[in-house]
Steps between C-alpha positions, in 0.01 A plus 500: 500500500640728770358852488689796644391849587669819613307638796573868570434655839478868587306644791482829688644336813805376307693823545721673755654840561862500606811713510833394352815616328686335213876456536690554175861468616709505818454880521180581308143438612159654454345713769247316712160524334186292473262333258168329506584162352243283325548124485346265247551131438472267203474130582546239226283206598323190382126515458325224695218285362253727683620798293662651810870532571499615865335744738625844394405662830759294691783646292360853506486479880855365523632776274305762698664367817847529346422858393378584851845403637657771281244777552586837658867432575840564346648198323871436552711259291664278760735332251638815337878489494513881530305520826595420855203458733534533876241480778468628852203489738252712304676599181649351186780691332572464131859588412552593134825654378557788745129522593321373806121462468320427828152342519273386776491120473122502457524722191705265282502149361832350402453265206753238385561691175796676344295809407141620528402497134193380311682190380623409848160563660321286238743214562465525880119502480506196270726320749262586785211352304708186441545447875163324480636296209308180569174686450625636169586151376170356623321771302686400182690829473803465274632855494454826690571848368484787747489855367567802721415848369597832655291702257328474163834514318723273717486136590723200556412132483649172617398154385558184702431150367384224731 
């Protein structure tokens, strides 16, 4: 009989603080603001004959590393159809409607997303975890759910099956 378990991971180092703005239409966006985001993971896995599924610390460390890439910067949706992004030597300019928002290159991270929302961030983080997909399969993981919260009352989740 195959036994399955849902392993849930949450750790203090699985969080990041970042600025962003949500784009609602070709002419309406939020002001730039920030959140401290908390990331948690649920991994559906098979339980081995030793009673162990996998080493939890490996996945906590990988998720902490992904969070570190997003910490203390402004996140920009690189695939948003309402933005035009241009670069020069030191600056990146975000063109939105009639606005021009200029950033130092070191202060932003352009993600391959259409918007910077909880649902998009949870999907991107899940994809980043899947980049080491062979390890996930070797550990018997069947499904990953990543949850990103921007406060006690807001979260978004994405689930990927392997």
